[in-house]
C-alpha positions in Angstrom: 80.9 -64.7 -48.9 81.0 -66.9 -52.0 84.0 -68.9 -51.0 85.9 -68.0 -54.1 89.5 -68.9 -54.3 90.1 -67.3 -57.7 88.7 -64.4 -59.6 89.0 -63.0 -63.1 87.6 -59.4 -63.2 87.2 -57.5 -66.5 87.3 -53.7 -66.3 86.0 -54.0 -62.8 84.8 -51.3 -60.4 86.3 -51.5 -56.9 83.6 -49.2 -55.7 81.0 -46.7 -56.8 80.9 -45.1 -53.4 81.7 -41.4 -54.0 83.4 -41.2 -50.6 85.8 -43.9 -51.6 86.3 -43.0 -55.3 85.3 -39.3 -55.6 87.1 -39.2 -59.0 84.8 -41.9 -60.5 82.2 -39.9 -62.4 80.8 -42.7 -64.6 78.4 -44.3 -62.1 77.1 -41.4 -60.1 73.5 -42.0 -60.7 73.9 -45.7 -59.8 75.8 -44.7 -56.7 72.8 -42.8 -55.2 71.6 -44.9 -52.4 74.6 -47.3 -52.6 75.2 -48.9 -49.2 79.0 -48.9 -48.7 78.8 -51.5 -45.9 76.8 -54.0 -48.0 78.9 -53.2 -51.1 82.3 -53.6 -49.5 84.5 -56.6 -50.1 86.8 -57.8 -47.4 90.4 -57.9 -48.6 92.2 -61.2 -49.0 95.8 -62.3 -49.4 94.7 -65.8 -50.5 92.5 -65.1 -53.5 94.4 -65.4 -56.8 93.5 -64.5 -60.3 93.6 -61.7 -62.8 92.2 -58.2 -63.5 91.9 -57.6 -67.2 92.0 -53.9 -68.0 92.7 -51.5 -70.8 95.5 -49.3 -69.3 94.4 -46.4 -71.5 91.0 -46.3 -69.8 92.5 -44.5 -66.8 89.5 -44.8 -64.5 89.4 -48.6 -65.0 93.1 -48.8 -64.3 92.7 -46.7 -61.1 89.9 -49.0 -60.0 92.0 -52.1 -60.8 94.9 -50.8 -58.7 92.5 -50.4 -55.7 91.5 -54.0 -56.1 95.1 -55.1 -56.3 95.8 -53.2 -53.0 93.3 -55.4 -51.2 93.9 -58.6 -53.2 97.7 -58.7 -53.7 97.8 -62.1 -55.4 95.5 -61.0 -58.2 97.6 -60.0 -61.2 97.0 -57.2 -63.6 96.6 -58.2 -67.3 96.8 -55.2 -69.7 94.6 -55.4 -72.8 95.7 -52.1 -74.4 93.2 -50.4 -76.7 90.6 -53.0 -75.8 88.2 -50.3 -74.5 85.7 -50.7 -71.8 85.2 -53.4 -71.2 88.8 -54.3 -72.1 87.9 -57.4 -73.9 87.0 -55.7 -77.2 89.7 -57.4 -79.3 89.1 -60.9 -77.9 85.4 -60.5 -78.3 85.7 -59.4 -81.9 88.1 -62.3 -82.6 85.6 -64.7 -80.8 88.3 -65.9 -78.5 86.8 -64.6 -75.3 86.2 -68.3 -74.2 89.9 -68.2 -73.2 88.9 -66.0 -70.2 86.2 -68.5 -69.2 88.7 -71.4 -69.6 91.2 -69.7 -67.3 88.5 -68.9 -64.8 87.7 -72.6 -64.5 91.4 -73.6 -64.4 92.9 -74.6 -61.0 95.2 -71.6 -61.3 94.5 -69.0 -64.0 97.4 -68.0 -66.2 97.9 -64.3 -66.6 100.3 -65.2 -69.4 97.6 -67.1 -71.3 95.2 -64.2 -70.9 97.8 -61.6 -72.1 98.7 -63.8 -75.1 95.0 -64.1 -76.0 94.8 -60.3 -76.4 98.1 -60.1 -78.2 96.9 -62.7 -80.8 93.4 -61.3 -81.1 94.4 -57.7 -81.7 96.1 -58.6 -85.0 92.8 -59.1 -86.7 90.5 -56.9 -84.5 89.2 -53.8 -86.1 88.3 -52.4 -82.7 92.0 -52.4 -81.8 93.3 -50.8 -85.0 90.6 -48.1 -84.9 91.5 -47.3 -81.3 95.2 -47.2 -82.2 94.6 -44.9 -85.1 92.5 -42.5 -83.0 95.0 -42.5 -80.1 98.0 -41.8 -82.3 96.5 -39.4 -84.9 97.7 -36.2 -83.4 101.2 -37.0 -82.1 102.2 -40.0 -84.1 100.4 -39.7 -87.5 102.7 -42.3 -89.1 101.4 -44.9 -86.6 97.9 -43.8 -87.2 98.4 -44.2 -91.0 99.7 -47.8 -90.5 96.7 -48.6 -88.3 94.3 -47.2 -90.9 96.1 -49.3 -93.5 95.6 -52.4 -91.4 91.9 -51.6 -91.0 91.6 -51.3 -94.8 93.3 -54.7 -95.1 90.9 -56.3 -92.6 87.9 -54.7 -94.3 89.0 -55.9 -97.7 89.6 -59.4 -96.3 86.2 -59.4 -94.7 84.5 -58.2 -97.9 86.1 -60.9 -100.2 83.6 -63.5 -101.4 84.3 -67.0 -100.1 86.4 -69.3 -102.3 84.8 -72.2 -104.1 
C-alpha cells in the first residue's frame, strides 16, 4: 500500500490476530476488535531489509520468523540481550541513528546493523544486566564477569570529568 521497497522492523509483530498467533499473549486486549483483513500485509518477494530482534525474546523471534516467511528477502539481525524492543544497547549507547541511516540507504546492510549492536553492547549497562540475569543460575562465572563489567561501567560513569 505504501509502495515501500525496503523495511527495517524492530521487534515487530506479524499479527495480533489470535487466530493467526494463538501463542501471542502480550497483546490480547489490543487484539479485541482487530480486523484481520485490514491488518493483513500481503507477502512480497521483492521487499528487502532487516528485522532486528532479540533472539532471547522468544515471542519476538517467532513473530520475526512469520514475517520472514512472507518476506524472504528481509534478513534477520539478532541483537542478543537487547530486550523488547531489541534496540536497548544501541539506544543506551546513543547509536540508534545507525538504524535510521540504514533505513534511508539504497540497500540496508544487515552487517552494519549487527556491528552496531556488537559495538554498543560493550558499554551498555542494559546488555550486561541482562547477561548477568540470564546466566546467574547455570553459568555463574559468566554472571560474575557481567556484574564486574557493570561495576566498571558504573565507576566510569561516576567519575568526575577531567579538567
